GUVEX-788909 format. One record per atom (N, C-alpha, C): residue number from 1; residue in one letter; atom name; x negated, y, z negated. Coordinates in steps of 0.05 Angstrom, whole numbers, padded with zeros to 5 digits. Each point is the difference from the previous one (the first is absolute). Layout:
<atoms>
ATOM    nr   rest   atom       c1       c2       c3
ATOM   NUM      A     CA        X        Y        Z
...
</atoms>
This chain:
<atoms>
ATOM    nr   rest   atom       c1       c2       c3
ATOM     1      M      N    02851    02875   -00364
ATOM     1      M     CA   -00013   -00004   -00025
ATOM     1      M      C   -00030   -00004    00004
ATOM     2      K      N   -00017    00014   -00014
ATOM     2      K     CA   -00029    00000    00003
ATOM     2      K      C   -00011   -00024   -00016
ATOM     3      S      N   -00018   -00014    00012
ATOM     3      S     CA   -00013   -00023   -00013
ATOM     3      S      C   -00022    00010   -00018
ATOM     4      D      N   -00004   -00014   -00022
ATOM     4      D     CA   -00022    00006   -00019
ATOM     4      D      C   -00026   -00011    00010
ATOM     5      S      N    00000   -00016    00020
ATOM     5      S     CA   -00024   -00012    00011
ATOM     5      S      C   -00016    00022    00014
ATOM     6      P      N   -00027    00001   -00006
ATOM     6      P     CA   -00017    00019    00014
ATOM     6      P      C   -00004   -00008    00029
ATOM     7      T      N   -00007    00019    00017
ATOM     7      T     CA   -00008   -00006    00027
ATOM     7      T      C   -00026   -00016   -00002
ATOM     8      L      N   -00007   -00013    00022
ATOM     8      L     CA   -00025   -00015    00001
ATOM     8      L      C   -00023    00019   -00004
ATOM     9      A      N    00000    00024    00012
ATOM     9      A     CA   -00021    00019   -00003
ATOM     9      A      C   -00004    00008   -00029
ATOM    10      E      N    00022    00005   -00014
ATOM    10      E     CA   -00002    00008   -00028
ATOM    10      E      C   -00011   -00023   -00017
ATOM    11      A      N    00010   -00024    00005
ATOM    11      A     CA   -00009   -00024   -00015
ATOM    11      A      C   -00029   -00006    00004
ATOM    12      L      N   -00010    00003    00025
ATOM    12      L     CA   -00028   -00005    00006
ATOM    12      L      C   -00018    00021   -00014
ATOM    13      R      N    00008    00025    00001
ATOM    13      R     CA   -00015    00021   -00013
ATOM    13      R      C   -00002   -00005   -00030
ATOM    14      I      N    00022   -00006   -00013
ATOM    14      I     CA    00001   -00005   -00029
ATOM    14      I      C   -00017   -00024   -00007
ATOM    15      R      N    00003   -00022    00016
ATOM    15      R     CA   -00016   -00024   -00006
ATOM    15      R      C   -00030    00005    00004
ATOM    16      N      N   -00007    00014    00021
ATOM    16      N     CA   -00028    00005    00005
ATOM    16      N      C   -00013    00017   -00022
ATOM    17      I      N    00013    00021   -00007
ATOM    17      I     CA   -00010    00017   -00021
ATOM    17      I      C   -00002   -00014   -00027
ATOM    18      A      N    00020   -00016   -00006
ATOM    18      A     CA    00000   -00016   -00025
ATOM    18      A      C   -00022   -00020   -00001
ATOM    19      N      N   -00009   -00009    00023
ATOM    19      N     CA   -00022   -00019    00001
ATOM    19      N      C   -00027    00012    00006
ATOM    20      G      N   -00002    00027   -00002
ATOM    20      G     CA   -00025    00014    00003
ATOM    20      G      C   -00009    00001    00029
ATOM    21      L      N    00019   -00002    00019
ATOM    21      L     CA   -00007    00001    00028
ATOM    21      L      C    00008    00027    00011
ATOM    22      P      N   -00011    00008    00023
ATOM    22      P     CA    00009    00024    00013
ATOM    22      P      C    00030   -00003    00008
ATOM    23      P      N    00014    00022    00002
ATOM    23      P     CA    00029   -00002    00007
ATOM    23      P      C    00006   -00016    00025
ATOM    24      D      N   -00018    00000    00020
ATOM    24      D     CA    00004   -00016    00024
ATOM    24      D      C   -00011   -00028   -00001
ATOM    25      G      N   -00007   -00009   -00024
ATOM    25      G     CA   -00011   -00026   -00004
ATOM    25      G      C   -00029   -00004    00009
ATOM    26      G      N   -00012    00022    00007
ATOM    26      G     CA   -00028   -00001    00010
ATOM    26      G      C   -00002   -00003    00030
ATOM    27      E      N    00022    00002    00013
ATOM    27      E     CA    00001   -00003    00029
ATOM    27      E      C   -00019    00020    00014
ATOM    28      S      N   -00002    00024   -00010
ATOM    28      S     CA   -00016    00021    00013
ATOM    28      S      C   -00029    00001   -00010
ATOM    29      E      N   -00006   -00017   -00020
ATOM    29      E     CA   -00027    00000   -00012
ATOM    29      E      C   -00020   -00015    00018
ATOM    30      E      N   -00026    00008   -00003
ATOM    30      E     CA   -00021   -00014    00015
ATOM    30      E      C   -00007   -00027   -00013
ATOM    31      T      N    00005   -00003   -00026
ATOM    31      T     CA   -00006   -00025   -00014
ATOM    31      T      C    00024   -00007   -00017
ATOM    32      F      N    00000   -00025   -00010
ATOM    32      F     CA    00021   -00008   -00019
ATOM    32      F      C   -00014   -00017   -00021
ATOM    33      C      N    00013   -00003   -00023
ATOM    33      C     CA   -00012   -00013   -00023
ATOM    33      C      C    00015   -00026   -00007
ATOM    34      I      N   -00015   -00021   -00005
ATOM    34      I     CA    00011   -00024   -00011
ATOM    34      I      C   -00009   -00003   -00029
ATOM    35      R      N    00019   -00004   -00018
ATOM    35      R     CA   -00007   -00002   -00028
ATOM    35      R      C    00002   -00029   -00009
ATOM    36      L      N   -00021   -00011   -00010
ATOM    36      L     CA   -00001   -00027   -00011
ATOM    36      L      C   -00007    00002   -00030
ATOM    37      G      N    00021    00003   -00016
ATOM    37      G     CA   -00005    00005   -00029
ATOM    37      G      C   -00013    00027   -00003
ATOM    38      R      N   -00023    00000   -00012
ATOM    38      R     CA   -00015    00025   -00004
ATOM    38      R      C   -00017    00008    00023
ATOM    39      L      N   -00004   -00019    00019
ATOM    39      L     CA   -00016    00005    00024
ATOM    39      L      C    00017    00013    00021
ATOM    40      S      N   -00011    00021    00012
ATOM    40      S     CA    00012    00014    00023
ATOM    40      S      C   -00018   -00002    00024
ATOM    41      L      N    00011   -00008    00022
ATOM    41      L     CA   -00015   -00003    00024
ATOM    41      L      C    00011    00019    00021
ATOM    42      R      N   -00016    00019    00010
ATOM    42      R     CA    00009    00019    00020
ATOM    42      R      C   -00008   -00011    00027
ATOM    43      L      N    00019   -00001    00019
ATOM    43      L     CA   -00004   -00011    00026
ATOM    43      L      C    00008    00020    00022
ATOM    44      P      N   -00010   -00002    00024
ATOM    44      P     CA    00009    00017    00022
ATOM    44      P      C    00030   -00005    00005
ATOM    45      N      N    00014    00020    00009
ATOM    45      N     CA    00029   -00002    00006
ATOM    45      N      C    00003    00001    00030
ATOM    46      P      N   -00002   -00023    00013
ATOM    46      P     CA    00001    00000    00030
ATOM    46      P      C    00028    00007    00010
ATOM    47      P      N    00002    00009    00025
ATOM    47      P     CA    00026    00007    00012
ATOM    47      P      C    00021   -00022   -00002
ATOM    48      A      N   -00009   -00025    00002
ATOM    48      A     CA    00020   -00022   -00001
ATOM    48      A      C    00013   -00001   -00028
ATOM    49      R      N   -00015    00005   -00021
ATOM    49      R     CA    00011    00000   -00027
ATOM    49      R      C    00018    00025   -00003
ATOM    50      R      N   -00009    00022    00010
ATOM    50      R     CA    00016    00025   -00002
ATOM    50      R      C    00028   -00004    00013
ATOM    51      R      N    00001   -00014    00022
ATOM    51      R     CA    00026   -00005    00014
ATOM    51      R      C    00018   -00018   -00016
ATOM    52      A      N   -00012   -00019   -00015
ATOM    52      A     CA    00016   -00020   -00015
ATOM    52      A      C    00008    00009   -00028
ATOM    53      V      N   -00014    00018   -00012
ATOM    53      V     CA    00004    00006   -00029
ATOM    53      V      C    00028    00010   -00006
ATOM    54      F      N    00012    00015    00018
ATOM    54      F     CA    00028    00010   -00005
ATOM    54      F      C    00019   -00024   -00004
ATOM    55      F      N   -00002   -00019    00018
ATOM    55      F     CA    00018   -00023   -00001
ATOM    55      F      C   -00006   -00018   -00024
ATOM    56      H      N   -00026   -00004   -00006
ATOM    56      H     CA   -00008   -00015   -00023
ATOM    56      H      C    00010    00012   -00026
ATOM    57      D      N   -00004    00026   -00003
ATOM    57      D     CA    00009    00014   -00024
ATOM    57      D      C    00031    00001   -00001
ATOM    58      T      N    00013    00001    00023
ATOM    58      T     CA    00029   -00001    00000
ATOM    58      T      C    00010   -00027   -00010
ATOM    59      N      N   -00014   -00021    00007
ATOM    59      N     CA    00008   -00027   -00010
ATOM    59      N      C   -00004   -00001   -00030
ATOM    60      H      N   -00021    00013   -00011
ATOM    60      H     CA   -00003    00001   -00029
ATOM    60      H      C    00024    00013   -00013
ATOM    61      V      N    00009    00023    00011
ATOM    61      V     CA    00023    00014   -00010
ATOM    61      V      C    00025   -00017    00001
ATOM    62      L      N    00005   -00013    00023
ATOM    62      L     CA    00024   -00015    00004
ATOM    62      L      C    00001   -00026   -00017
ATOM    63      T      N   -00022   -00012   -00005
ATOM    63      T     CA   -00001   -00025   -00016
ATOM    63      T      C   -00005    00004   -00029
ATOM    64      D      N   -00010    00024   -00007
ATOM    64      D     CA   -00008    00006   -00028
ATOM    64      D      C   -00024   -00015   -00009
ATOM    65      Y      N   -00016   -00011    00018
ATOM    65      Y     CA   -00025   -00013   -00007
ATOM    65      Y      C   -00020    00023   -00005
ATOM    66      D      N   -00015   -00002   -00023
ATOM    66      D     CA   -00019    00021   -00006
ATOM    66      D      C   -00024   -00002    00018
ATOM    67      N      N   -00020    00017   -00004
ATOM    67      N     CA   -00023   -00001    00018
ATOM    67      N      C   -00025   -00008   -00016
ATOM    68      V      N    00004   -00016   -00021
ATOM    68      V     CA   -00023   -00012   -00014
ATOM    68      V      C   -00011   -00022    00017
ATOM    69      F      N   -00026    00000    00004
ATOM    69      F     CA   -00013   -00019    00018
ATOM    69      F      C    00007   -00029   -00006
ATOM    70      S      N   -00002   -00008   -00025
ATOM    70      S     CA    00004   -00028   -00008
ATOM    70      S      C    00029   -00007   -00005
ATOM    71      R      N    00019    00017    00008
ATOM    71      R     CA    00028   -00005   -00004
ATOM    71      R      C    00016    00009    00024
ATOM    72      G      N    00007    00025    00001
ATOM    72      G     CA    00017    00011    00020
ATOM    72      G      C   -00011   -00002    00028
ATOM    73      E      N   -00026    00003    00004
ATOM    73      E     CA   -00011   -00002    00027
ATOM    73      E      C    00001   -00028    00010
ATOM    74      M      N   -00002   -00020   -00017
ATOM    74      M     CA    00002   -00027    00008
ATOM    74      M      C    00030   -00007    00007
ATOM    75      D      N    00018    00010   -00017
ATOM    75      D     CA    00028   -00004    00005
ATOM    75      D      C    00009    00013    00027
ATOM    76      I      N   -00009    00024    00004
ATOM    76      I     CA    00008    00014    00025
ATOM    76      I      C   -00012   -00014    00024
ATOM    77      A      N   -00023   -00013   -00003
ATOM    77      A     CA   -00012   -00016    00022
ATOM    77      A      C    00018   -00023    00007
ATOM    78      G      N    00011   -00014   -00020
ATOM    78      G     CA    00019   -00021    00006
ATOM    78      G      C    00025    00009    00014
ATOM    79      F      N    00011    00023   -00010
ATOM    79      F     CA    00024    00011    00011
ATOM    79      F      C   -00005    00009    00029
ATOM    80      E      N   -00022    00014    00005
ATOM    80      E     CA   -00006    00011    00027
ATOM    80      E      C   -00007   -00022    00020
ATOM    81      I      N   -00014   -00020   -00009
ATOM    81      I     CA   -00006   -00022    00019
ATOM    81      I      C    00026   -00014    00008
ATOM    82      A      N    00018   -00004   -00018
ATOM    82      A     CA    00025   -00013    00006
ATOM    82      A      C    00018    00017    00018
ATOM    83      S      N    00000    00026   -00005
ATOM    83      S     CA    00018    00018    00015
ATOM    83      S      C   -00013    00009    00026
ATOM    84      G      N   -00026    00000    00002
ATOM    84      G     CA   -00014    00007    00025
ATOM    84      G      C   -00011    00028    00001
ATOM    85      F      N   -00020    00004    00017
ATOM    85      F     CA   -00014    00025    00003
ATOM    85      F      C    00002    00012    00028
ATOM    86      G      N    00010   -00016    00019
ATOM    86      G     CA   -00001    00010    00027
ATOM    86      G      C   -00029    00002    00010
ATOM    87      P      N   -00007    00023    00013
ATOM    87      P     CA   -00026    00003    00012
ATOM    87      P      C   -00022    00010   -00019
ATOM    88      Y      N    00005    00001   -00026
ATOM    88      Y     CA   -00019    00011   -00019
ATOM    88      Y      C   -00020   -00021   -00009
ATOM    89      L      N   -00020   -00005    00017
ATOM    89      L     CA   -00020   -00020   -00004
ATOM    89      L      C   -00015    00004   -00027
ATOM    90      F      N   -00006    00025   -00006
ATOM    90      F     CA   -00014    00006   -00025
ATOM    90      F      C    00016   -00009   -00024
ATOM    91      A      N    00027    00004    00001
ATOM    91      A     CA    00017   -00009   -00022
ATOM    91      A      C    00000   -00030   -00002
ATOM    92      W      N    00000   -00014    00023
ATOM    92      W     CA   -00002   -00029   -00001
ATOM    92      W      C   -00025   -00009   -00014
ATOM    93      L      N   -00023    00012    00008
ATOM    93      L     CA   -00026   -00008   -00011
ATOM    93      L      C   -00001    00004   -00030
ATOM    94      I      N    00007    00024   -00009
ATOM    94      I     CA   -00001    00006   -00029
ATOM    94      I      C    00019   -00018   -00016
ATOM    95      N      N    00024   -00003    00010
ATOM    95      N     CA    00020   -00016   -00014
ATOM    95      N      C   -00006   -00030    00000
ATOM    96      L      N   -00012   -00010    00021
ATOM    96      L     CA   -00008   -00028   -00001
ATOM    96      L      C   -00021   -00005   -00021
ATOM    97      N      N   -00019    00019   -00003
ATOM    97      N     CA   -00020   -00003   -00021
ATOM    97      N      C    00013    00002   -00028
ATOM    98      M      N    00019    00018   -00004
ATOM    98      M     CA    00014    00002   -00025
ATOM    98      M      C    00017   -00024   -00006
ATOM    99      F      N    00012   -00011    00021
ATOM    99      F     CA    00016   -00025   -00002
ATOM    99      F      C   -00017   -00023   -00010
ATOM   100      A      N   -00024   -00003    00011
ATOM   100      A     CA   -00019   -00021   -00008
ATOM   100      A      C   -00007    00003   -00029
ATOM   101      L      N   -00006    00025   -00009
ATOM   101      L     CA   -00006    00005   -00028
ATOM   101      L      C    00025   -00006   -00018
ATOM   102      G      N    00023    00008    00010
ATOM   102      G     CA    00025   -00005   -00015
ATOM   102      G      C    00005   -00030   -00004
ATOM   103      L      N   -00008   -00017    00019
ATOM   103      L     CA    00004   -00029   -00003
ATOM   103      L      C   -00015   -00010   -00025
ATOM   104      V      N   -00021    00013   -00007
ATOM   104      V     CA   -00016   -00008   -00023
ATOM   104      V      C    00009    00014   -00026
ATOM   105      V      N    00005    00026    00002
ATOM   105      V     CA    00005    00017   -00023
ATOM   105      V      C    00029   -00002   -00009
ATOM   106      R      N    00019    00001    00018
ATOM   106      R     CA    00029    00000   -00007
ATOM   106      R      C    00017   -00014    00021
ATOM   107      P      N   -00004   -00026    00003
ATOM   107      P     CA    00014   -00014    00022
ATOM   107      P      C    00031    00000   -00002
ATOM   108      R      N    00011   -00002   -00023
ATOM   108      R     CA    00029    00000   -00003
ATOM   108      R      C    00012    00027    00008
ATOM   109      A      N   -00012    00022   -00010
ATOM   109      A     CA    00010    00027    00007
ATOM   109      A      C   -00004    00005    00030
ATOM   110      L      N   -00022   -00009    00011
ATOM   110      L     CA   -00005    00003    00029
ATOM   110      L      C    00021   -00015    00016
ATOM   111      F      N    00007   -00024   -00009
ATOM   111      F     CA    00021   -00015    00015
ATOM   111      F      C    00027    00014   -00002
ATOM   112      R      N    00007    00010   -00024
ATOM   112      R     CA    00026    00014   -00003
ATOM   112      R      C    00000    00025    00018
ATOM   113      A      N   -00022    00014    00002
ATOM   113      A     CA   -00001    00024    00017
ATOM   113      A      C    00002   -00008    00030
ATOM   114      F      N   -00013   -00023    00007
ATOM   114      F     CA    00001   -00010    00027
ATOM   114      F      C    00029   -00007    00008
ATOM   115      V      N    00014   -00014   -00018
ATOM   115      V     CA    00028   -00007    00006
ATOM   115      V      C    00017    00025    00002
ATOM   116      R      N   -00005    00020   -00018
ATOM   116      R     CA    00014    00025    00001
ATOM   116      R      C   -00004    00014    00028
ATOM   117      G      N   -00024   -00001    00010
ATOM   117      G     CA   -00006    00012    00026
ATOM   117      G      C    00014   -00016    00022
ATOM   118      R      N    00001   -00026   -00002
ATOM   118      R     CA    00014   -00016    00020
ATOM   118      R      C    00030    00005    00000
ATOM   119      R      N    00011    00007   -00023
ATOM   119      R     CA    00029    00006   -00002
ATOM   119      R      C    00007    00028    00009
ATOM   120      S      N   -00020    00018    00002
ATOM   120      S     CA    00006    00027    00008
ATOM   120      S      C    00008    00000    00030
ATOM   121      A      N    00015    00020    00008
ATOM   121      A     CA    00010    00001    00027
ATOM   121      A      C   -00021    00007    00021
ATOM   122      A      N   -00019    00017   -00007
ATOM   122      A     CA   -00020    00009    00020
ATOM   122      A      C   -00023    00012   -00016
ATOM   123      S      N   -00021    00005    00014
ATOM   123      S     CA   -00023    00012   -00011
ATOM   123      S      C    00000    00031    00004
ATOM   124      M      N   -00009    00015   -00019
ATOM   124      M     CA   -00003    00029    00003
ATOM   124      M      C   -00019    00005    00023
ATOM   125      Y      N   -00020   -00017    00004
ATOM   125      Y     CA   -00019    00004    00021
ATOM   125      Y      C    00012   -00001    00028
ATOM   126      R      N    00024   -00012    00002
ATOM   126      R     CA    00012   -00003    00026
ATOM   126      R      C    00025    00017    00004
ATOM   127      R      N    00005    00018   -00018
ATOM   127      R     CA    00024    00018    00003
ATOM   127      R      C   -00003    00018    00024
ATOM   128      A      N    00022    00005    00014
ATOM   128      A     CA   -00001    00016    00024
ATOM   128      A      C    00000    00030   -00006
ATOM   129      E      N    00010    00008   -00024
ATOM   129      E     CA    00001    00028   -00006
ATOM   129      E      C   -00028    00012   -00004
ATOM   130      S      N   -00002    00026    00004
ATOM   130      S     CA   -00026    00013   -00005
ATOM   130      S      C   -00005    00002   -00030
ATOM   131      R      N   -00024    00005   -00007
ATOM   131      R     CA   -00007    00002   -00029
ATOM   131      R      C    00016    00024   -00012
ATOM   132      A      N    00004    00021    00015
ATOM   132      A     CA    00015    00023   -00010
ATOM   132      A      C    00029   -00008   -00007
ATOM   133      V      N    00012   -00015    00018
ATOM   133      V     CA    00028   -00010   -00005
ATOM   133      V      C    00000   -00019   -00023
ATOM   134      L      N   -00018   -00019   -00001
ATOM   134      L     CA   -00001   -00019   -00023
ATOM   134      L      C   -00004    00015   -00026
ATOM   135      S      N   -00017    00020    00000
ATOM   135      S     CA   -00006    00016   -00025
ATOM   135      S      C    00025    00014   -00011
ATOM   136      A      N    00019    00006    00017
ATOM   136      A     CA    00024    00014   -00009
ATOM   136      A      C    00022   -00018   -00010
ATOM   137      I      N   -00003   -00027    00004
ATOM   137      I     CA    00020   -00019   -00009
ATOM   137      I      C   -00004   -00006   -00030
ATOM   138      T      N    00021   -00004   -00014
ATOM   138      T     CA   -00003   -00006   -00029
ATOM   138      T      C   -00012   -00028   -00004
ATOM   139      V      N   -00013   -00004   -00022
ATOM   139      V     CA   -00011   -00026   -00007
ATOM   139      V      C    00021   -00021   -00001
ATOM   140      D      N    00023    00006   -00013
ATOM   140      D     CA    00022   -00019   -00001
ATOM   140      D      C    00010   -00008    00027
ATOM   141      E      N    00003    00019    00018
ATOM   141      E     CA    00009   -00006    00027
ATOM   141      E      C   -00019   -00018    00015
ATOM   142      L      N   -00026    00005   -00003
ATOM   142      L     CA   -00020   -00017    00013
ATOM   142      L      C    00000   -00028   -00012
ATOM   143      R      N    00001   -00002   -00026
ATOM   143      R     CA    00002   -00027   -00013
ATOM   143      R      C    00023   -00015    00010
ATOM   144      E      N    00023    00013    00002
ATOM   144      E     CA    00024   -00013    00010
ATOM   144      E      C   -00002   -00009    00029
ATOM   145      S      N   -00010    00018    00017
ATOM   145      S     CA   -00002   -00006    00029
ATOM   145      S      C   -00021   -00022    00005
ATOM   146      L      N   -00020   -00002   -00017
ATOM   146      L     CA   -00021   -00021    00003
ATOM   146      L      C    00007   -00025   -00015
ATOM   147      R      N    00021    00001   -00016
ATOM   147      R     CA    00008   -00023   -00017
ATOM   147      R      C   -00024   -00009   -00017
ATOM   148      I      N   -00013    00019   -00012
ATOM   148      I     CA   -00024   -00005   -00016
ATOM   148      I      C    00005   -00020   -00023
ATOM   149      D      N    00023    00001   -00012
ATOM   149      D     CA    00006   -00017   -00022
ATOM   149      D      C    00020   -00022    00006
ATOM   150      S      N   -00001   -00010    00025
ATOM   150      S     CA    00018   -00021    00007
ATOM   150      S      C   -00007   -00026   -00015
ATOM   151      P      N    00020   -00010   -00015
ATOM   151      P     CA   -00006   -00024   -00016
ATOM   151      P      C   -00001   -00025    00017
ATOM   152      G      N   -00010   -00020   -00011
ATOM   152      G     CA    00000   -00026    00013
ATOM   152      G      C   -00024   -00016   -00010
ATOM   153      P      N    00006   -00026   -00004
ATOM   153      P     CA   -00022   -00018   -00009
ATOM   153      P      C   -00020   -00005    00022
ATOM   154      A      N   -00023   -00008   -00008
ATOM   154      A     CA   -00021   -00007    00020
ATOM   154      A      C    00008   -00026    00015
ATOM   155      S      N   -00005    00000    00025
ATOM   155      S     CA    00006   -00023    00017
ATOM   155      S      C   -00025   -00016    00005
ATOM   156      S      N    00003   -00023    00012
ATOM   156      S     CA   -00024   -00016    00007
ATOM   156      S      C   -00016    00015    00022
ATOM   157      R      N    00014    00015    00017
ATOM   157      R     CA   -00013    00017    00020
ATOM   157      R      C   -00017    00022   -00013
ATOM   158      D      N    00010    00012   -00021
ATOM   158      D     CA   -00015    00020   -00015
ATOM   158      D      C   -00026   -00012   -00011
ATOM   159      W      N    00002   -00024   -00011
ATOM   159      W     CA   -00024   -00013   -00011
ATOM   159      W      C   -00020   -00007    00022
ATOM   160      L      N    00010   -00009    00023
ATOM   160      L     CA   -00018   -00007    00022
ATOM   160      L      C   -00014    00025    00011
ATOM   161      L      N    00016    00022    00004
ATOM   161      L     CA   -00012    00024    00010
ATOM   161      L      C   -00020    00012   -00020
ATOM   162      F      N    00007   -00001   -00026
ATOM   162      F     CA   -00018    00010   -00021
ATOM   162      F      C   -00026   -00016    00001
ATOM   163      A      N    00001   -00026    00002
ATOM   163      A     CA   -00024   -00016    00002
ATOM   163      A      C   -00016    00007    00025
ATOM   164      S      N    00014    00004    00022
ATOM   164      S     CA   -00014    00006    00025
ATOM   164      S      C   -00014    00028   -00002
ATOM   165      W      N    00014    00019   -00010
ATOM   165      W     CA   -00012    00027   -00004
ATOM   165      W      C   -00022   -00001   -00020
ATOM   166      G      N    00003   -00017   -00020
ATOM   166      G     CA   -00021   -00004   -00020
ATOM   166      G      C   -00026   -00010    00012
ATOM   167      L      N    00003   -00020    00018
ATOM   167      L     CA   -00024   -00010    00014
ATOM   167      L      C   -00012    00021    00017
ATOM   168      A      N    00016    00015    00015
ATOM   168      A     CA   -00010    00021    00017
ATOM   168      A      C   -00014    00022   -00017
ATOM   169      A      N    00011    00005   -00023
ATOM   169      A     CA   -00011    00021   -00018
ATOM   169      A      C   -00027   -00009   -00011
ATOM   170      V      N   -00002   -00025   -00008
ATOM   170      V     CA   -00026   -00010   -00011
ATOM   170      V      C   -00021    00000    00022
ATOM   171      V      N    00007   -00008    00024
ATOM   171      V     CA   -00019    00000    00023
ATOM   171      V      C   -00009    00029    00005
ATOM   172      T      N    00019    00018    00000
ATOM   172      T     CA   -00006    00029    00005
ATOM   172      T      C   -00020    00010   -00021
ATOM   173      L      N    00005   -00008   -00025
ATOM   173      L     CA   -00017    00010   -00022
ATOM   173      L      C   -00028   -00013    00002
ATOM   174      L      N   -00001   -00025    00006
ATOM   174      L     CA   -00026   -00014   -00001
ATOM   174      L      C   -00016    00001    00026
ATOM   175      L      N    00013    00006    00022
ATOM   175      L     CA   -00014    00000    00026
ATOM   175      L      C   -00025    00018    00001
ATOM   176      P      N    00002    00025   -00010
ATOM   176      P     CA   -00025    00016    00001
ATOM   176      P      C   -00023   -00012   -00016
ATOM   177      F      N    00006   -00013   -00022
ATOM   177      F     CA   -00021   -00013   -00016
ATOM   177      F      C   -00012   -00023    00016
ATOM   178      G      N    00017   -00015    00014
ATOM   178      G     CA   -00010   -00022    00017
ATOM   178      G      C   -00018    00010    00022
ATOM   179      V      N    00007    00022    00012
ATOM   179      V     CA   -00016    00011    00022
ATOM   179      V      C   -00027    00009   -00011
ATOM   180      V      N    00000    00013   -00023
ATOM   180      V     CA   -00025    00008   -00012
ATOM   180      V      C   -00018   -00024   -00007
ATOM   181      L      N    00012   -00021   -00011
ATOM   181      L     CA   -00016   -00024   -00006
ATOM   181      L      C   -00011   -00013    00025
ATOM   182      L      N    00017   -00001    00021
ATOM   182      L     CA   -00009   -00011    00025
ATOM   182      L      C   -00023    00016    00013
ATOM   183      I      N    00003    00026    00000
ATOM   183      I     CA   -00021    00017    00010
ATOM   183      I      C   -00026   -00004   -00016
ATOM   184      G      N    00003    00000   -00026
ATOM   184      G     CA   -00023   -00004   -00017
ATOM   184      G      C   -00014   -00027    00004
ATOM   185      R      N    00016   -00021    00004
ATOM   185      R     CA   -00011   -00026    00003
ATOM   185      R      C   -00015   -00003    00027
ATOM   186      Y      N    00011    00011    00021
ATOM   186      Y     CA   -00012   -00005    00026
ATOM   186      Y      C   -00019    00022    00010
ATOM   187      F      N    00003    00024   -00011
ATOM   187      F     CA   -00016    00022    00010
ATOM   187      F      C   -00021    00011   -00020
ATOM   188      L      N    00005   -00006   -00025
ATOM   188      L     CA   -00018    00012   -00020
ATOM   188      L      C   -00018   -00020   -00014
ATOM   189      T      N    00003   -00026    00006
ATOM   189      T     CA   -00018   -00020   -00012
ATOM   189      T      C   -00024   -00005    00018
ATOM   190      P      N   -00023   -00005   -00013
ATOM   190      P     CA   -00024   -00004    00016
ATOM   190      P      C    00000   -00026    00016
</atoms>
């Protein structure tokens, strides 16, 4: 019996096109765009981001979190921080910043996404299969194998880890500003 669930490749292509993105999510592009309401900011697309975008976009498909900056991107940050990134340092950096913003903008939704990530079986970033093999698996099969929607109430450990990651996220977000202020104070004052 054939499943009605699309393959991951089909779901990614449909999602990307529906959101005005290139079919590959912008992985092959020299730049990428961040939209903040009516403001669009075009940034360089470094190799580290290019390597991570497939997994990040896959998590959007599997969780059904949209890619609106002030909503889905903050939720996916909570989910991905809880489920892990493996060696994808760029993903850690971006998601820690989004996590810090989510603490202010949508803390309850961020916490729910964090707990959902903690309940999942593994991270897409750590899967052993090649991207080609993953792309051929149906979305429903991946959701099931990753236990994306495993129920369960939040535990005290979830709260403790959420608070710890929240502190790390705020430090990550504010550290560059602190460095700039320090440099300005000690090197640029007469």
